[in-house]
C-alpha positions as CSV (number, residue, x, y, z in Angstrom):
1,X,100.3,102.8,108.7
2,X,101.2,99.5,107.0
3,X,104.9,100.2,107.6
4,X,104.2,100.6,111.4
5,X,102.3,97.3,111.6
6,X,98.7,98.2,110.7
7,X,96.5,95.1,110.0
8,X,95.5,95.3,106.3
9,X,92.7,92.8,107.0
10,X,91.1,94.8,109.9
11,X,87.3,95.1,109.5
12,X,84.9,97.8,110.4
13,X,81.7,97.4,112.5
14,X,80.0,95.7,109.6
15,X,82.8,93.2,109.1
16,X,84.1,94.7,105.8
17,X,87.8,94.9,105.1
18,X,89.5,98.0,103.6
19,X,90.1,96.1,100.3
20,X,86.5,95.1,99.9
21,X,85.3,98.6,100.9
22,X,87.6,100.2,98.3
23,X,86.5,97.9,95.6
24,X,82.8,98.5,96.3
25,X,83.3,102.3,96.3
26,X,85.2,102.1,93.0
27,X,82.5,100.1,91.3
28,X,79.4,101.4,93.0
29,X,78.5,103.8,90.3
30,X,79.2,101.4,87.5
31,X,77.4,98.2,88.5
32,X,75.0,96.8,85.9
33,X,72.4,95.9,88.5
34,X,69.2,97.4,90.0
35,X,69.9,95.9,93.4
36,X,70.7,98.2,96.4
37,X,74.3,98.8,97.0
38,X,76.1,96.3,99.2
39,X,77.8,98.9,101.2
40,X,77.0,102.7,101.8
41,X,79.3,104.8,99.7
42,X,79.4,108.5,98.9
43,X,77.4,109.9,96.0
44,X,79.5,110.4,92.9
45,X,78.6,114.2,92.9
46,X,80.5,114.6,96.1
47,X,83.6,112.7,95.0
48,X,86.7,114.5,93.8
49,X,87.7,113.7,90.2
50,X,90.8,111.9,91.4
51,X,88.9,109.6,93.7
52,X,88.8,106.8,91.2
53,X,92.6,106.7,90.5
54,X,93.4,107.1,94.2
55,X,91.1,104.2,95.1
56,X,92.8,102.1,92.4
57,X,96.2,102.9,94.0
58,X,94.9,101.9,97.4
59,X,93.4,98.7,96.1
60,X,96.7,97.8,94.3
61,X,98.7,98.5,97.4
62,X,96.5,96.4,99.6
63,X,96.6,93.5,97.2
64,X,100.4,93.5,97.0
65,X,100.6,93.8,100.8
66,X,98.8,90.5,100.9
67,X,95.4,91.6,102.0
68,X,92.8,88.8,102.0
69,X,91.4,88.7,98.5
70,X,88.7,86.1,99.0
71,X,86.6,87.9,101.7
72,X,82.9,87.1,101.1
73,X,80.4,89.7,102.3
74,X,76.7,89.5,101.4
75,X,77.6,86.8,98.8
76,X,80.0,89.0,97.0
77,X,83.8,89.2,96.7
78,X,86.2,91.8,95.3
79,X,86.7,89.7,92.2
80,X,83.0,89.3,91.4
81,X,82.3,93.0,92.1
82,X,85.0,94.0,89.6
83,X,83.8,91.5,87.0
84,X,80.2,92.7,87.4
85,X,81.1,96.3,86.7
86,X,80.4,97.6,83.2
87,X,84.0,98.9,83.0
88,X,86.4,96.1,83.7
89,X,89.4,97.3,85.7
90,X,91.8,94.7,84.3
91,X,94.7,96.4,86.1
92,X,93.0,95.3,89.3
93,X,91.4,92.0,88.2
94,X,94.8,90.6,87.0
95,X,96.7,91.1,90.3
96,X,93.6,89.9,92.3
97,X,93.7,86.6,90.3
98,X,97.5,86.4,90.5
99,X,97.2,86.8,94.3
100,X,94.7,83.9,94.6
101,X,91.2,85.4,94.1
102,X,88.7,82.6,93.4
103,X,86.2,83.2,90.6
104,X,83.7,80.8,92.0
105,X,83.1,82.5,95.3
106,X,80.1,84.7,95.9
107,X,77.1,85.3,93.6
108,X,77.6,85.6,89.9
109,X,74.1,87.0,89.3
110,X,74.2,89.9,86.9
111,X,77.6,88.9,85.6
112,X,77.7,89.3,81.8
113,X,81.0,88.8,80.1
114,X,81.8,88.9,76.4
115,X,83.6,86.0,74.8
116,X,86.8,88.0,74.8
117,X,86.5,88.8,78.5
118,X,85.7,85.2,79.4
119,X,88.8,84.1,77.4
120,X,91.0,86.6,79.1
121,X,89.8,85.6,82.6
122,X,90.3,81.9,81.7
123,X,93.8,82.7,80.6
124,X,94.6,84.6,83.8
125,X,93.3,81.7,85.9
126,X,95.3,79.2,83.9
127,X,98.6,81.0,84.0
128,X,98.5,82.4,87.6
129,X,101.4,81.4,89.8
130,X,101.0,78.5,92.2
131,X,102.1,80.7,95.1
132,X,101.1,84.2,95.9
133,X,103.6,86.8,94.6
134,X,106.1,87.9,97.3
135,X,105.2,90.9,99.4
136,X,107.1,94.2,98.8
137,X,108.5,95.8,101.9
138,X,106.0,98.4,103.2
139,X,108.9,100.8,103.7
140,X,108.7,101.4,99.9
141,X,112.4,100.7,99.5
142,X,111.6,98.9,96.3
143,X,112.9,95.6,97.8
144,X,111.0,92.6,98.8
145,X,110.0,92.2,102.4
146,X,112.3,89.1,102.7
147,X,115.2,91.2,101.5
148,X,114.5,94.2,103.6
149,X,112.8,94.6,107.0
150,X,111.9,90.9,107.0
151,X,115.6,90.1,106.9
152,X,116.9,92.3,109.7
153,X,115.9,95.4,111.6
154,X,116.6,98.7,109.9
155,X,116.5,102.3,111.1
156,X,113.6,104.6,110.5
157,X,113.9,107.0,107.5
158,X,115.5,110.3,108.3
159,X,112.4,112.2,107.2
160,X,110.1,110.6,109.8
161,X,108.7,113.1,112.4
162,X,109.5,112.4,116.0
163,X,106.3,111.4,117.9
164,X,107.5,113.5,121.0
165,X,105.8,116.5,119.3
166,X,109.0,118.4,119.2
167,X,108.6,119.0,115.5
168,X,112.1,117.6,114.7
169,X,112.7,114.9,112.2
170,X,114.6,111.8,113.1
171,X,117.5,112.5,110.7
172,X,118.2,116.0,112.0
173,X,118.2,114.8,115.6
174,X,120.6,112.0,114.8
175,X,122.9,113.9,112.5
176,X,125.6,114.6,115.1
177,X,125.5,111.1,116.5
178,X,124.8,109.0,113.4
179,X,126.0,105.7,114.9
180,X,123.8,106.0,118.0
181,X,120.9,107.2,115.8
182,X,121.2,104.1,113.6
183,X,121.2,101.7,116.5
184,X,118.4,103.5,118.4
185,X,116.3,103.8,115.2
186,X,116.3,100.0,114.8
187,X,115.0,99.6,118.3
188,X,112.5,102.5,118.1
189,X,110.8,101.1,115.1
190,X,110.0,97.8,116.7
191,X,108.8,99.4,120.0
192,X,106.7,101.9,118.0
193,X,105.0,99.0,116.2
194,X,104.1,97.5,119.6
195,X,102.4,100.7,120.7
196,X,105.1,102.0,123.0
197,X,105.3,105.8,123.1
198,X,109.0,105.9,122.5
199,X,110.6,109.2,121.2
200,X,112.8,108.9,118.2
201,X,114.7,112.1,118.8
202,X,118.2,111.2,119.9
203,X,118.7,114.1,122.2
204,X,115.3,113.9,123.7
205,X,115.7,110.2,124.4
206,X,119.1,110.6,125.9
207,X,117.6,112.9,128.6
208,X,114.3,111.2,129.2
209,X,114.9,107.5,128.5
210,X,118.6,106.6,129.1
211,X,117.7,103.0,129.9
212,X,116.5,102.5,126.3
213,X,119.6,104.2,125.0
214,X,121.9,101.8,126.9
215,X,120.0,98.8,125.6
216,X,119.8,100.0,122.0
217,X,122.2,97.4,120.8
218,X,119.9,94.6,121.9
219,X,117.6,94.7,118.9
220,X,115.3,91.8,118.1
221,X,113.7,90.6,114.9
222,X,111.6,92.7,112.5
223,X,107.9,93.3,113.1
224,X,107.1,92.8,109.4
225,X,107.5,89.1,109.5
């Protein structure tokens, strides 16, 4: 979804972002407070054992994809929620601070830190970079966005399923016409991000949308910028 242009800062009907909701869900059962939960979350008895690790993967992904880390909701932030938890998820606190999380936003009520924890947070705040770390490309190529889809349009991966519901993957459809598939893939990715229902199958598109095929060489800038 992020690869196709999903807004990582989109909010639900309560105004809560995905990052904030994931942090609340992760820490809900571990908060050292008798106050009601900020946000309705599933009971721990209904959660799969892998829920915690999966939530941490989601949180880390949203942070590195430059989700807003200083959202304040009901006087709490992602950073204060993690610091108030009994178990300190340092593998999440560290990137949050590195990506610009402010420790003085939201309420610090109920926050009890040991001397070691205070020292560690102070060191993270002192040494964090002046600019937010660069965003990795959401295509998971391992390259930075500025060196990948942010630099120029690229074709869709060959394993992507064609949205025409034919069941074919993009690579198999383009195998016999690799040069045309490459050019059309660059165009299709941009149009798909804008909500157009454009089929990525080469053969299907040649029959149904020849006008897009003829204009496939006129590709514009990347939608990841």
